[in-house]
Backbone as XML, in Angstrom:
<?xml version="1.0"?>
<chain id="A" units="angstrom">
  <residue number="1" name="ALA">
    <atom name="N" x="-2.497" y="-1.929" z="-0.244"/>
    <atom name="CA" x="-2.291" y="-3.477" z="-0.677"/>
    <atom name="C" x="-0.897" y="-3.857" z="-1.539"/>
  </residue>
  <residue number="2" name="ASN">
    <atom name="N" x="-1.048" y="-3.074" z="-2.244"/>
    <atom name="CA" x="0.177" y="-2.931" z="-3.179"/>
    <atom name="C" x="1.319" y="-3.129" z="-2.508"/>
  </residue>
  <residue number="3" name="ASP">
    <atom name="N" x="1.642" y="-2.495" z="-1.517"/>
    <atom name="CA" x="2.804" y="-2.736" z="-0.873"/>
    <atom name="C" x="2.937" y="-4.220" z="-0.531"/>
  </residue>
  <residue number="4" name="TYR">
    <atom name="N" x="2.439" y="-4.123" z="0.403"/>
    <atom name="CA" x="2.330" y="-5.869" z="1.164"/>
    <atom name="C" x="2.109" y="-6.674" z="0.150"/>
  </residue>
  <residue number="5" name="ALA">
    <atom name="N" x="1.246" y="-7.004" z="-0.902"/>
    <atom name="CA" x="1.053" y="-7.920" z="-1.811"/>
    <atom name="C" x="2.713" y="-8.084" z="-2.375"/>
  </residue>
  <residue number="6" name="TYR">
    <atom name="N" x="3.521" y="-6.997" z="-3.034"/>
    <atom name="CA" x="5.151" y="-6.847" z="-3.825"/>
    <atom name="C" x="6.416" y="-7.527" z="-2.493"/>
  </residue>
  <residue number="7" name="LEU">
    <atom name="N" x="5.786" y="-7.035" z="-1.040"/>
    <atom name="CA" x="6.900" y="-7.251" z="-0.222"/>
    <atom name="C" x="6.707" y="-8.538" z="-0.008"/>
  </residue>
  <residue number="8" name="ILE">
    <atom name="N" x="5.081" y="-9.209" z="0.154"/>
    <atom name="CA" x="5.210" y="-10.609" z="0.509"/>
    <atom name="C" x="5.677" y="-11.759" z="-0.978"/>
  </residue>
  <residue number="9" name="MET">
    <atom name="N" x="5.889" y="-11.240" z="-1.743"/>
    <atom name="CA" x="6.289" y="-11.755" z="-3.022"/>
    <atom name="C" x="7.420" y="-11.894" z="-3.016"/>
  </residue>
  <residue number="10" name="GLY">
    <atom name="N" x="8.367" y="-10.745" z="-2.978"/>
    <atom name="CA" x="9.652" y="-10.814" z="-2.442"/>
    <atom name="C" x="10.528" y="-11.325" z="-1.188"/>
  </residue>
  <residue number="11" name="LEU">
    <atom name="N" x="9.328" y="-11.278" z="-0.263"/>
    <atom name="CA" x="10.153" y="-12.483" z="0.753"/>
    <atom name="C" x="9.911" y="-13.847" z="0.399"/>
  </residue>
  <residue number="12" name="THR">
    <atom name="N" x="8.860" y="-14.155" z="0.092"/>
    <atom name="CA" x="8.758" y="-15.607" z="-0.861"/>
    <atom name="C" x="9.733" y="-15.975" z="-1.530"/>
  </residue>
  <residue number="13" name="ALA">
    <atom name="N" x="10.142" y="-15.117" z="-2.339"/>
    <atom name="CA" x="11.014" y="-15.423" z="-3.243"/>
    <atom name="C" x="12.727" y="-15.431" z="-2.438"/>
  </residue>
  <residue number="14" name="LEU">
    <atom name="N" x="12.699" y="-14.702" z="-2.023"/>
    <atom name="CA" x="13.944" y="-14.665" z="-0.929"/>
    <atom name="C" x="14.366" y="-15.908" z="0.052"/>
  </residue>
  <residue number="15" name="GLY">
    <atom name="N" x="13.122" y="-16.489" z="0.442"/>
    <atom name="CA" x="13.333" y="-17.481" z="1.455"/>
    <atom name="C" x="13.222" y="-18.867" z="0.198"/>
  </residue>
  <residue number="16" name="THR">
    <atom name="N" x="12.242" y="-18.980" z="-0.759"/>
    <atom name="CA" x="13.151" y="-19.999" z="-1.363"/>
    <atom name="C" x="14.371" y="-20.149" z="-2.065"/>
  </residue>
  <residue number="17" name="ASP">
    <atom name="N" x="15.315" y="-18.788" z="-2.572"/>
    <atom name="CA" x="16.420" y="-18.555" z="-3.165"/>
    <atom name="C" x="17.270" y="-19.063" z="-1.670"/>
  </residue>
  <residue number="18" name="ALA">
    <atom name="N" x="17.346" y="-18.076" z="-0.648"/>
    <atom name="CA" x="17.880" y="-18.270" z="0.434"/>
    <atom name="C" x="18.281" y="-19.603" z="1.203"/>
  </residue>
  <residue number="19" name="GLY">
    <atom name="N" x="17.012" y="-20.362" z="1.695"/>
    <atom name="CA" x="16.903" y="-21.312" z="1.916"/>
    <atom name="C" x="16.543" y="-21.124" z="3.609"/>
  </residue>
  <residue number="20" name="GLU">
    <atom name="N" x="16.064" y="-19.578" z="3.918"/>
    <atom name="CA" x="16.174" y="-19.445" z="5.238"/>
    <atom name="C" x="14.542" y="-19.193" z="5.571"/>
  </residue>
  <residue number="21" name="SER">
    <atom name="N" x="14.368" y="-19.320" z="6.616"/>
    <atom name="CA" x="13.060" y="-19.572" z="6.893"/>
    <atom name="C" x="12.388" y="-18.910" z="7.842"/>
  </residue>
  <residue number="22" name="ARG">
    <atom name="N" x="13.369" y="-17.460" z="7.758"/>
    <atom name="CA" x="13.036" y="-16.351" z="8.462"/>
    <atom name="C" x="12.398" y="-15.484" z="7.518"/>
  </residue>
  <residue number="23" name="TRP">
    <atom name="N" x="12.871" y="-15.540" z="6.353"/>
    <atom name="CA" x="12.109" y="-14.775" z="5.156"/>
    <atom name="C" x="10.615" y="-15.209" z="4.805"/>
  </residue>
  <residue number="24" name="LEU">
    <atom name="N" x="10.789" y="-16.686" z="5.053"/>
    <atom name="CA" x="9.118" y="-17.335" z="5.207"/>
    <atom name="C" x="8.515" y="-16.666" z="5.975"/>
  </residue>
  <residue number="25" name="ASN">
    <atom name="N" x="8.534" y="-16.151" z="7.497"/>
    <atom name="CA" x="7.886" y="-16.132" z="8.224"/>
    <atom name="C" x="7.698" y="-14.918" z="8.348"/>
  </residue>
  <residue number="26" name="SER">
    <atom name="N" x="8.411" y="-14.056" z="7.810"/>
    <atom name="CA" x="7.940" y="-12.500" z="7.446"/>
    <atom name="C" x="7.088" y="-12.570" z="6.600"/>
  </residue>
  <residue number="27" name="ALA">
    <atom name="N" x="7.290" y="-13.159" z="5.779"/>
    <atom name="CA" x="5.967" y="-13.278" z="4.717"/>
    <atom name="C" x="4.658" y="-13.965" z="4.442"/>
  </residue>
  <residue number="28" name="GLN">
    <atom name="N" x="4.588" y="-15.045" z="5.761"/>
    <atom name="CA" x="3.619" y="-15.409" z="6.443"/>
    <atom name="C" x="2.690" y="-14.359" z="7.601"/>
  </residue>
  <residue number="29" name="HIS">
    <atom name="N" x="3.863" y="-13.760" z="8.264"/>
    <atom name="CA" x="3.863" y="-12.336" z="9.089"/>
    <atom name="C" x="2.598" y="-11.481" z="8.220"/>
  </residue>
  <residue number="30" name="LEU">
    <atom name="N" x="3.520" y="-10.849" z="6.993"/>
    <atom name="CA" x="2.709" y="-9.694" z="6.356"/>
    <atom name="C" x="1.593" y="-10.083" z="5.898"/>
  </residue>
  <residue number="31" name="GLN">
    <atom name="N" x="1.489" y="-11.537" z="5.233"/>
    <atom name="CA" x="-0.045" y="-11.866" z="4.719"/>
    <atom name="C" x="-0.965" y="-11.832" z="5.826"/>
  </residue>
  <residue number="32" name="ASP">
    <atom name="N" x="-0.408" y="-12.507" z="7.075"/>
    <atom name="CA" x="-1.531" y="-12.155" z="7.965"/>
    <atom name="C" x="-2.082" y="-10.645" z="8.278"/>
  </residue>
  <residue number="33" name="LEU">
    <atom name="N" x="-1.111" y="-9.882" z="8.181"/>
    <atom name="CA" x="-1.367" y="-8.191" z="8.419"/>
    <atom name="C" x="-2.381" y="-7.857" z="7.135"/>
  </residue>
  <residue number="34" name="MET">
    <atom name="N" x="-1.966" y="-8.529" z="6.069"/>
    <atom name="CA" x="-2.836" y="-8.035" z="4.929"/>
    <atom name="C" x="-4.221" y="-8.326" z="4.831"/>
  </residue>
  <residue number="35" name="ASP">
    <atom name="N" x="-4.456" y="-9.762" z="4.913"/>
    <atom name="CA" x="-5.855" y="-10.677" z="5.212"/>
    <atom name="C" x="-6.608" y="-9.405" z="6.459"/>
  </residue>
  <residue number="36" name="ALA">
    <atom name="N" x="-5.785" y="-9.370" z="7.598"/>
    <atom name="CA" x="-6.665" y="-8.273" z="8.430"/>
    <atom name="C" x="-6.962" y="-6.561" z="8.520"/>
  </residue>
  <residue number="37" name="ASP">
    <atom name="N" x="-6.034" y="-6.238" z="7.190"/>
    <atom name="CA" x="-6.589" y="-4.716" z="6.990"/>
    <atom name="C" x="-6.624" y="-4.652" z="5.799"/>
  </residue>
  <residue number="38" name="PHE">
    <atom name="N" x="-6.710" y="-5.544" z="4.914"/>
    <atom name="CA" x="-7.096" y="-5.363" z="3.376"/>
    <atom name="C" x="-8.019" y="-6.321" z="2.939"/>
  </residue>
  <residue number="39" name="TRP">
    <atom name="N" x="-8.374" y="-7.512" z="3.449"/>
    <atom name="CA" x="-9.494" y="-8.155" z="3.019"/>
    <atom name="C" x="-11.135" y="-7.709" z="3.147"/>
  </residue>
  <residue number="40" name="ASP">
    <atom name="N" x="-11.685" y="-7.816" z="2.376"/>
    <atom name="CA" x="-13.539" y="-7.136" z="2.273"/>
    <atom name="C" x="-14.345" y="-8.675" z="2.426"/>
  </residue>
  <residue number="41" name="PRO">
    <atom name="N" x="-14.440" y="-8.268" z="4.026"/>
    <atom name="CA" x="-14.868" y="-9.607" z="4.241"/>
    <atom name="C" x="-16.547" y="-10.207" z="3.624"/>
  </residue>
  <residue number="42" name="ASN">
    <atom name="N" x="-17.414" y="-9.056" z="2.782"/>
    <atom name="CA" x="-18.150" y="-9.150" z="2.366"/>
    <atom name="C" x="-18.502" y="-9.477" z="0.965"/>
  </residue>
  <residue number="43" name="GLN">
    <atom name="N" x="-17.510" y="-8.889" z="0.043"/>
    <atom name="CA" x="-17.230" y="-9.621" z="-1.107"/>
    <atom name="C" x="-15.765" y="-10.866" z="-1.784"/>
  </residue>
  <residue number="44" name="GLY">
    <atom name="N" x="-15.242" y="-10.277" z="-0.630"/>
    <atom name="CA" x="-13.630" y="-11.034" z="-1.303"/>
    <atom name="C" x="-12.442" y="-9.693" z="-1.914"/>
  </residue>
  <residue number="45" name="GLY">
    <atom name="N" x="-11.512" y="-10.457" z="-2.290"/>
    <atom name="CA" x="-10.618" y="-9.436" z="-2.121"/>
    <atom name="C" x="-10.224" y="-8.481" z="-1.648"/>
  </residue>
  <residue number="46" name="TYR">
    <atom name="N" x="-8.849" y="-8.154" z="-2.471"/>
    <atom name="CA" x="-8.260" y="-6.728" z="-0.934"/>
    <atom name="C" x="-8.349" y="-5.523" z="-1.806"/>
  </residue>
  <residue number="47" name="PHE">
    <atom name="N" x="-9.289" y="-4.825" z="-0.227"/>
    <atom name="CA" x="-8.959" y="-3.228" z="-0.854"/>
    <atom name="C" x="-7.561" y="-2.616" z="-1.311"/>
  </residue>
  <residue number="48" name="LEU">
    <atom name="N" x="-7.318" y="-1.657" z="-1.798"/>
    <atom name="CA" x="-6.190" y="-1.000" z="-1.962"/>
    <atom name="C" x="-5.571" y="-0.202" z="-0.942"/>
  </residue>
  <residue number="49" name="THR">
    <atom name="N" x="-6.848" y="0.134" z="0.052"/>
    <atom name="CA" x="-6.803" y="0.807" z="1.330"/>
    <atom name="C" x="-6.644" y="0.346" z="2.715"/>
  </residue>
  <residue number="50" name="PRO">
    <atom name="N" x="-6.023" y="0.218" z="3.623"/>
    <atom name="CA" x="-6.873" y="-0.390" z="5.079"/>
    <atom name="C" x="-7.900" y="0.221" z="5.172"/>
  </residue>
  <residue number="51" name="ALA">
    <atom name="N" x="-8.422" y="-0.830" z="6.418"/>
    <atom name="CA" x="-9.817" y="-0.776" z="6.926"/>
    <atom name="C" x="-9.193" y="0.527" z="7.952"/>
  </residue>
  <residue number="52" name="THR">
    <atom name="N" x="-8.331" y="0.499" z="8.355"/>
    <atom name="CA" x="-8.068" y="1.986" z="9.243"/>
    <atom name="C" x="-8.184" y="2.944" z="8.776"/>
  </residue>
  <residue number="53" name="ARG">
    <atom name="N" x="-8.493" y="3.678" z="7.838"/>
    <atom name="CA" x="-8.633" y="4.764" z="7.456"/>
    <atom name="C" x="-10.357" y="4.646" z="6.923"/>
  </residue>
  <residue number="54" name="PRO">
    <atom name="N" x="-10.734" y="5.063" z="7.831"/>
    <atom name="CA" x="-12.476" y="5.511" z="8.227"/>
    <atom name="C" x="-12.707" y="6.897" z="7.111"/>
  </residue>
  <residue number="55" name="ASP">
    <atom name="N" x="-11.852" y="7.671" z="7.100"/>
    <atom name="CA" x="-11.803" y="8.806" z="6.562"/>
    <atom name="C" x="-11.996" y="8.884" z="5.534"/>
  </residue>
  <residue number="56" name="LEU">
    <atom name="N" x="-11.621" y="7.842" z="4.540"/>
    <atom name="CA" x="-11.875" y="7.698" z="3.235"/>
    <atom name="C" x="-13.346" y="7.397" z="2.578"/>
  </residue>
  <residue number="57" name="PRO">
    <atom name="N" x="-13.631" y="8.160" z="1.750"/>
    <atom name="CA" x="-14.971" y="8.052" z="1.465"/>
    <atom name="C" x="-15.150" y="6.433" z="0.325"/>
  </residue>
  <residue number="58" name="VAL">
    <atom name="N" x="-14.516" y="6.066" z="-0.017"/>
    <atom name="CA" x="-14.266" y="4.915" z="-0.790"/>
    <atom name="C" x="-13.028" y="3.748" z="-0.565"/>
  </residue>
  <residue number="59" name="ARG">
    <atom name="N" x="-13.345" y="2.736" z="-0.885"/>
    <atom name="CA" x="-11.904" y="1.925" z="-0.884"/>
    <atom name="C" x="-12.081" y="0.811" z="-1.672"/>
  </residue>
  <residue number="60" name="PRO">
    <atom name="N" x="-11.158" y="1.504" z="-2.700"/>
    <atom name="CA" x="-11.194" y="0.956" z="-4.099"/>
    <atom name="C" x="-10.666" y="-0.280" z="-3.976"/>
  </residue>
  <residue number="61" name="LYS">
    <atom name="N" x="-11.069" y="-1.449" z="-4.623"/>
    <atom name="CA" x="-10.420" y="-2.563" z="-4.974"/>
    <atom name="C" x="-10.269" y="-3.200" z="-6.667"/>
  </residue>
  <residue number="62" name="GLU">
    <atom name="N" x="-8.973" y="-3.559" z="-6.824"/>
    <atom name="CA" x="-8.413" y="-3.621" z="-8.458"/>
    <atom name="C" x="-8.560" y="-5.080" z="-8.532"/>
  </residue>
  <residue number="63" name="ALA">
    <atom name="N" x="-8.752" y="-5.173" z="-9.692"/>
    <atom name="CA" x="-8.919" y="-6.280" z="-10.043"/>
    <atom name="C" x="-8.334" y="-6.863" z="-11.618"/>
  </residue>
  <residue number="64" name="TYR">
    <atom name="N" x="-8.161" y="-5.718" z="-12.383"/>
    <atom name="CA" x="-6.930" y="-5.662" z="-13.625"/>
    <atom name="C" x="-5.678" y="-5.074" z="-13.574"/>
  </residue>
  <residue number="65" name="ASP">
    <atom name="N" x="-4.742" y="-6.048" z="-14.746"/>
    <atom name="CA" x="-3.699" y="-5.383" z="-14.140"/>
    <atom name="C" x="-3.025" y="-4.432" z="-15.222"/>
  </residue>
  <residue number="66" name="GLY">
    <atom name="N" x="-2.480" y="-3.733" z="-14.782"/>
    <atom name="CA" x="-2.010" y="-2.375" z="-15.568"/>
    <atom name="C" x="-0.519" y="-2.692" z="-15.651"/>
  </residue>
  <residue number="67" name="ALA">
    <atom name="N" x="0.143" y="-1.491" z="-15.477"/>
    <atom name="CA" x="1.055" y="-1.617" z="-15.773"/>
    <atom name="C" x="2.257" y="-2.627" z="-15.156"/>
  </residue>
  <residue number="68" name="VAL">
    <atom name="N" x="1.912" y="-2.671" z="-13.623"/>
    <atom name="CA" x="2.452" y="-3.936" z="-12.931"/>
    <atom name="C" x="0.755" y="-4.956" z="-12.800"/>
  </residue>
  <residue number="69" name="PRO">
    <atom name="N" x="0.920" y="-5.643" z="-12.352"/>
    <atom name="CA" x="-0.089" y="-6.961" z="-11.992"/>
    <atom name="C" x="-0.902" y="-6.106" z="-10.753"/>
  </residue>
  <residue number="70" name="SER">
    <atom name="N" x="-1.700" y="-6.706" z="-10.365"/>
    <atom name="CA" x="-2.433" y="-5.698" z="-9.426"/>
    <atom name="C" x="-2.402" y="-6.679" z="-8.123"/>
  </residue>
  <residue number="71" name="ALA">
    <atom name="N" x="-2.335" y="-5.906" z="-7.296"/>
    <atom name="CA" x="-2.499" y="-6.244" z="-6.189"/>
    <atom name="C" x="-3.389" y="-7.855" z="-5.619"/>
  </residue>
  <residue number="72" name="ASN">
    <atom name="N" x="-4.205" y="-7.573" z="-6.009"/>
    <atom name="CA" x="-5.381" y="-9.086" z="-5.858"/>
    <atom name="C" x="-4.263" y="-10.177" z="-6.498"/>
  </residue>
  <residue number="73" name="ALA">
    <atom name="N" x="-3.760" y="-9.728" z="-7.770"/>
    <atom name="CA" x="-3.134" y="-11.220" z="-8.742"/>
    <atom name="C" x="-2.368" y="-11.345" z="-7.853"/>
  </residue>
  <residue number="74" name="VAL">
    <atom name="N" x="-1.370" y="-10.515" z="-7.302"/>
    <atom name="CA" x="-0.233" y="-10.880" z="-6.822"/>
    <atom name="C" x="-0.093" y="-11.669" z="-5.549"/>
  </residue>
  <residue number="75" name="ALA">
    <atom name="N" x="-0.918" y="-10.845" z="-4.922"/>
    <atom name="CA" x="-1.980" y="-11.619" z="-3.515"/>
    <atom name="C" x="-2.249" y="-13.354" z="-3.860"/>
  </residue>
  <residue number="76" name="LEU">
    <atom name="N" x="-2.861" y="-13.277" z="-4.755"/>
    <atom name="CA" x="-2.931" y="-14.801" z="-5.000"/>
    <atom name="C" x="-2.011" y="-15.523" z="-5.376"/>
  </residue>
  <residue number="77" name="ASN">
    <atom name="N" x="-1.238" y="-14.882" z="-6.246"/>
    <atom name="CA" x="0.233" y="-15.752" z="-6.315"/>
    <atom name="C" x="0.569" y="-16.324" z="-4.968"/>
  </residue>
  <residue number="78" name="ASN">
    <atom name="N" x="1.255" y="-15.108" z="-4.279"/>
    <atom name="CA" x="1.574" y="-15.216" z="-2.927"/>
    <atom name="C" x="0.982" y="-16.502" z="-2.173"/>
  </residue>
  <residue number="79" name="LEU">
    <atom name="N" x="-0.592" y="-16.145" z="-2.375"/>
    <atom name="CA" x="-1.098" y="-17.444" z="-1.123"/>
    <atom name="C" x="-1.086" y="-18.946" z="-1.638"/>
  </residue>
  <residue number="80" name="VAL">
    <atom name="N" x="-0.358" y="-18.565" z="-3.014"/>
    <atom name="CA" x="-0.392" y="-20.335" z="-3.434"/>
    <atom name="C" x="0.980" y="-20.744" z="-2.634"/>
  </residue>
  <residue number="81" name="VAL">
    <atom name="N" x="2.116" y="-19.648" z="-3.571"/>
    <atom name="CA" x="3.514" y="-20.238" z="-2.795"/>
    <atom name="C" x="3.982" y="-20.229" z="-1.555"/>
  </residue>
  <residue number="82" name="LEU">
    <atom name="N" x="2.596" y="-19.918" z="-0.738"/>
    <atom name="CA" x="2.711" y="-19.917" z="0.782"/>
    <atom name="C" x="2.383" y="-20.938" z="0.811"/>
  </residue>
  <residue number="83" name="ASN">
    <atom name="N" x="0.973" y="-21.594" z="0.284"/>
    <atom name="CA" x="0.610" y="-22.880" z="1.018"/>
    <atom name="C" x="1.391" y="-23.785" z="0.563"/>
  </residue>
  <residue number="84" name="ARG">
    <atom name="N" x="2.372" y="-23.872" z="-0.679"/>
    <atom name="CA" x="3.018" y="-24.965" z="-1.153"/>
    <atom name="C" x="3.873" y="-25.149" z="-0.341"/>
  </residue>
  <residue number="85" name="GLN">
    <atom name="N" x="4.882" y="-23.580" z="0.475"/>
    <atom name="CA" x="5.684" y="-23.751" z="1.069"/>
    <atom name="C" x="5.770" y="-23.775" z="2.640"/>
  </residue>
  <residue number="86" name="THR">
    <atom name="N" x="4.440" y="-23.909" z="2.811"/>
    <atom name="CA" x="4.469" y="-24.098" z="4.352"/>
    <atom name="C" x="3.012" y="-25.428" z="5.026"/>
  </residue>
  <residue number="87" name="GLY">
    <atom name="N" x="2.569" y="-25.681" z="3.735"/>
    <atom name="CA" x="1.775" y="-26.844" z="3.355"/>
    <atom name="C" x="0.595" y="-26.458" z="4.819"/>
  </residue>
  <residue number="88" name="LEU">
    <atom name="N" x="0.363" y="-25.416" z="5.033"/>
    <atom name="CA" x="-0.984" y="-24.572" z="5.513"/>
    <atom name="C" x="-2.328" y="-24.156" z="4.456"/>
  </residue>
  <residue number="89" name="GLU">
    <atom name="N" x="-3.342" y="-25.209" z="5.138"/>
    <atom name="CA" x="-4.596" y="-24.942" z="4.514"/>
    <atom name="C" x="-4.901" y="-24.024" z="3.986"/>
  </residue>
  <residue number="90" name="ARG">
    <atom name="N" x="-4.715" y="-22.969" z="5.078"/>
    <atom name="CA" x="-5.721" y="-21.870" z="4.801"/>
    <atom name="C" x="-5.394" y="-20.373" z="3.950"/>
  </residue>
  <residue number="91" name="TYR">
    <atom name="N" x="-4.257" y="-21.012" z="3.445"/>
    <atom name="CA" x="-3.978" y="-19.716" z="2.632"/>
    <atom name="C" x="-4.271" y="-20.315" z="1.021"/>
  </residue>
  <residue number="92" name="MET">
    <atom name="N" x="-4.819" y="-21.614" z="0.956"/>
    <atom name="CA" x="-5.554" y="-21.895" z="-0.303"/>
    <atom name="C" x="-6.570" y="-21.834" z="0.186"/>
  </residue>
  <residue number="93" name="LYS">
    <atom name="N" x="-7.207" y="-21.780" z="1.054"/>
    <atom name="CA" x="-8.787" y="-21.730" z="1.351"/>
    <atom name="C" x="-9.132" y="-19.858" z="1.132"/>
  </residue>
  <residue number="94" name="ARG">
    <atom name="N" x="-7.791" y="-19.187" z="1.661"/>
    <atom name="CA" x="-7.914" y="-17.286" z="0.892"/>
    <atom name="C" x="-7.859" y="-17.626" z="-0.771"/>
  </residue>
  <residue number="95" name="ALA">
    <atom name="N" x="-6.550" y="-18.467" z="-1.010"/>
    <atom name="CA" x="-6.617" y="-18.375" z="-2.613"/>
    <atom name="C" x="-7.581" y="-18.298" z="-3.184"/>
  </residue>
  <residue number="96" name="GLU">
    <atom name="N" x="-8.503" y="-19.616" z="-2.769"/>
    <atom name="CA" x="-9.672" y="-20.061" z="-3.845"/>
    <atom name="C" x="-10.868" y="-19.070" z="-3.365"/>
  </residue>
  <residue number="97" name="GLN">
    <atom name="N" x="-11.029" y="-18.107" z="-1.988"/>
    <atom name="CA" x="-12.019" y="-17.108" z="-1.665"/>
    <atom name="C" x="-11.550" y="-16.129" z="-3.189"/>
  </residue>
  <residue number="98" name="LEU">
    <atom name="N" x="-10.322" y="-16.096" z="-3.240"/>
    <atom name="CA" x="-10.051" y="-14.598" z="-3.762"/>
    <atom name="C" x="-10.428" y="-14.962" z="-5.503"/>
  </residue>
  <residue number="99" name="ILE">
    <atom name="N" x="-10.104" y="-16.206" z="-5.984"/>
    <atom name="CA" x="-11.285" y="-16.369" z="-7.090"/>
    <atom name="C" x="-11.745" y="-16.339" z="-7.142"/>
  </residue>
  <residue number="100" name="GLN">
    <atom name="N" x="-13.117" y="-16.415" z="-6.360"/>
    <atom name="CA" x="-14.470" y="-16.576" z="-6.268"/>
    <atom name="C" x="-14.598" y="-14.882" z="-6.560"/>
  </residue>
  <residue number="101" name="ALA">
    <atom name="N" x="-13.820" y="-13.867" z="-6.097"/>
    <atom name="CA" x="-13.989" y="-12.911" z="-5.985"/>
    <atom name="C" x="-13.968" y="-11.729" z="-7.385"/>
  </residue>
  <residue number="102" name="LEU">
    <atom name="N" x="-12.886" y="-12.684" z="-7.987"/>
    <atom name="CA" x="-12.320" y="-12.056" z="-9.364"/>
    <atom name="C" x="-12.706" y="-12.546" z="-10.440"/>
  </residue>
  <residue number="103" name="GLY">
    <atom name="N" x="-13.216" y="-13.714" z="-9.806"/>
    <atom name="CA" x="-13.799" y="-14.762" z="-11.303"/>
    <atom name="C" x="-14.921" y="-13.440" z="-12.191"/>
  </residue>
  <residue number="104" name="GLY">
    <atom name="N" x="-15.561" y="-12.803" z="-11.869"/>
    <atom name="CA" x="-16.253" y="-11.792" z="-12.736"/>
    <atom name="C" x="-15.359" y="-10.911" z="-13.612"/>
  </residue>
  <residue number="105" name="SER">
    <atom name="N" x="-14.481" y="-10.471" z="-12.993"/>
    <atom name="CA" x="-13.315" y="-9.398" z="-13.803"/>
    <atom name="C" x="-12.522" y="-10.247" z="-14.496"/>
  </residue>
  <residue number="106" name="VAL">
    <atom name="N" x="-12.448" y="-11.481" z="-14.391"/>
    <atom name="CA" x="-11.565" y="-12.388" z="-15.328"/>
    <atom name="C" x="-12.157" y="-12.548" z="-16.364"/>
  </residue>
  <residue number="107" name="ARG">
    <atom name="N" x="-13.847" y="-13.091" z="-15.973"/>
    <atom name="CA" x="-14.554" y="-12.956" z="-17.159"/>
    <atom name="C" x="-14.699" y="-12.331" z="-18.658"/>
  </residue>
  <residue number="108" name="ARG">
    <atom name="N" x="-15.077" y="-10.776" z="-17.640"/>
    <atom name="CA" x="-15.446" y="-9.965" z="-18.268"/>
    <atom name="C" x="-13.746" y="-9.735" z="-19.477"/>
  </residue>
  <residue number="109" name="GLN">
    <atom name="N" x="-13.034" y="-9.877" z="-18.843"/>
    <atom name="CA" x="-11.698" y="-8.897" z="-19.727"/>
    <atom name="C" x="-10.482" y="-10.220" z="-19.229"/>
  </residue>
  <residue number="110" name="PRO">
    <atom name="N" x="-10.239" y="-11.083" z="-19.296"/>
    <atom name="CA" x="-9.592" y="-11.714" z="-19.685"/>
    <atom name="C" x="-8.192" y="-11.674" z="-19.627"/>
  </residue>
  <residue number="111" name="ALA">
    <atom name="N" x="-8.261" y="-10.660" z="-20.609"/>
    <atom name="CA" x="-6.784" y="-10.186" z="-21.082"/>
    <atom name="C" x="-6.211" y="-9.469" z="-20.159"/>
  </residue>
  <residue number="112" name="ALA">
    <atom name="N" x="-6.745" y="-8.513" z="-19.430"/>
    <atom name="CA" x="-6.451" y="-7.373" z="-18.440"/>
    <atom name="C" x="-6.117" y="-8.133" z="-17.228"/>
  </residue>
  <residue number="113" name="CYS">
    <atom name="N" x="-5.935" y="-9.720" z="-17.156"/>
    <atom name="CA" x="-5.809" y="-10.215" z="-16.105"/>
    <atom name="C" x="-4.935" y="-11.340" z="-15.472"/>
  </residue>
  <residue number="114" name="LEU">
    <atom name="N" x="-3.824" y="-11.129" z="-16.822"/>
    <atom name="CA" x="-3.126" y="-12.056" z="-17.152"/>
    <atom name="C" x="-2.434" y="-12.561" z="-15.785"/>
  </residue>
  <residue number="115" name="HIS">
    <atom name="N" x="-1.768" y="-12.249" z="-15.068"/>
    <atom name="CA" x="-1.612" y="-12.237" z="-13.763"/>
    <atom name="C" x="-2.309" y="-13.278" z="-12.884"/>
  </residue>
  <residue number="116" name="THR">
    <atom name="N" x="-3.494" y="-12.755" z="-12.568"/>
    <atom name="CA" x="-4.209" y="-13.296" z="-11.732"/>
    <atom name="C" x="-5.091" y="-14.770" z="-12.608"/>
  </residue>
  <residue number="117" name="LEU">
    <atom name="N" x="-4.888" y="-15.217" z="-13.624"/>
    <atom name="CA" x="-5.073" y="-16.223" z="-14.724"/>
    <atom name="C" x="-4.176" y="-17.549" z="-13.948"/>
  </residue>
  <residue number="118" name="ASN">
    <atom name="N" x="-3.026" y="-16.820" z="-13.354"/>
    <atom name="CA" x="-2.028" y="-17.428" z="-13.475"/>
    <atom name="C" x="-1.882" y="-18.228" z="-12.380"/>
  </residue>
  <residue number="119" name="GLY">
    <atom name="N" x="-2.087" y="-17.159" z="-11.306"/>
    <atom name="CA" x="-2.412" y="-17.575" z="-9.665"/>
    <atom name="C" x="-3.976" y="-18.779" z="-9.762"/>
  </residue>
  <residue number="120" name="TRP">
    <atom name="N" x="-4.991" y="-18.521" z="-11.157"/>
    <atom name="CA" x="-5.666" y="-19.584" z="-11.089"/>
    <atom name="C" x="-5.296" y="-20.782" z="-11.174"/>
  </residue>
  <residue number="121" name="PHE">
    <atom name="N" x="-4.255" y="-20.959" z="-12.777"/>
    <atom name="CA" x="-4.014" y="-22.282" z="-13.035"/>
    <atom name="C" x="-3.250" y="-22.721" z="-12.049"/>
  </residue>
  <residue number="122" name="ALA">
    <atom name="N" x="-2.556" y="-22.141" z="-11.172"/>
    <atom name="CA" x="-1.945" y="-22.873" z="-10.186"/>
    <atom name="C" x="-2.760" y="-23.286" z="-9.547"/>
  </residue>
  <residue number="123" name="VAL">
    <atom name="N" x="-3.730" y="-22.548" z="-8.938"/>
    <atom name="CA" x="-4.969" y="-23.184" z="-7.833"/>
    <atom name="C" x="-5.267" y="-24.246" z="-7.937"/>
  </residue>
  <residue number="124" name="MET">
    <atom name="N" x="-5.435" y="-24.257" z="-9.548"/>
    <atom name="CA" x="-6.172" y="-25.715" z="-10.207"/>
    <atom name="C" x="-5.065" y="-26.997" z="-10.362"/>
  </residue>
  <residue number="125" name="ASP">
    <atom name="N" x="-3.698" y="-26.902" z="-10.676"/>
    <atom name="CA" x="-2.873" y="-27.374" z="-10.324"/>
    <atom name="C" x="-2.569" y="-28.363" z="-9.199"/>
  </residue>
  <residue number="126" name="GLU">
    <atom name="N" x="-3.154" y="-27.852" z="-7.939"/>
    <atom name="CA" x="-3.324" y="-28.430" z="-7.073"/>
    <atom name="C" x="-3.519" y="-29.472" z="-6.596"/>
  </residue>
  <residue number="127" name="PRO">
    <atom name="N" x="-2.692" y="-30.841" z="-5.872"/>
    <atom name="CA" x="-3.265" y="-32.087" z="-6.399"/>
    <atom name="C" x="-4.760" y="-31.826" z="-4.527"/>
  </residue>
</chain>
């Protein structure tokens, strides 16, 4: 999920800066793939490994930021940006689901979830 999240972040930034829709279209396509392959349908949030890897005994999920923001935190911010750039409500709905999934981690260790909090505030700032 890390690779997807960071690539989507780069594509949305490139689309904004270059003003070319192809970058935003690519970001949307990758977000759809990320949702299909990494989303946890039971508890929400993104796993670090895809669903196509049934040979793994555990599918870890990361909520806390380390040296770099977690994939879930980056994805949350990406979803807000995609909602703002496309007007598609499905991105905001997924962002809200992600906030629900990450809420416990944020409450327990807010200092370890700063990038998630950034996305959380962006969602709350929506009209």
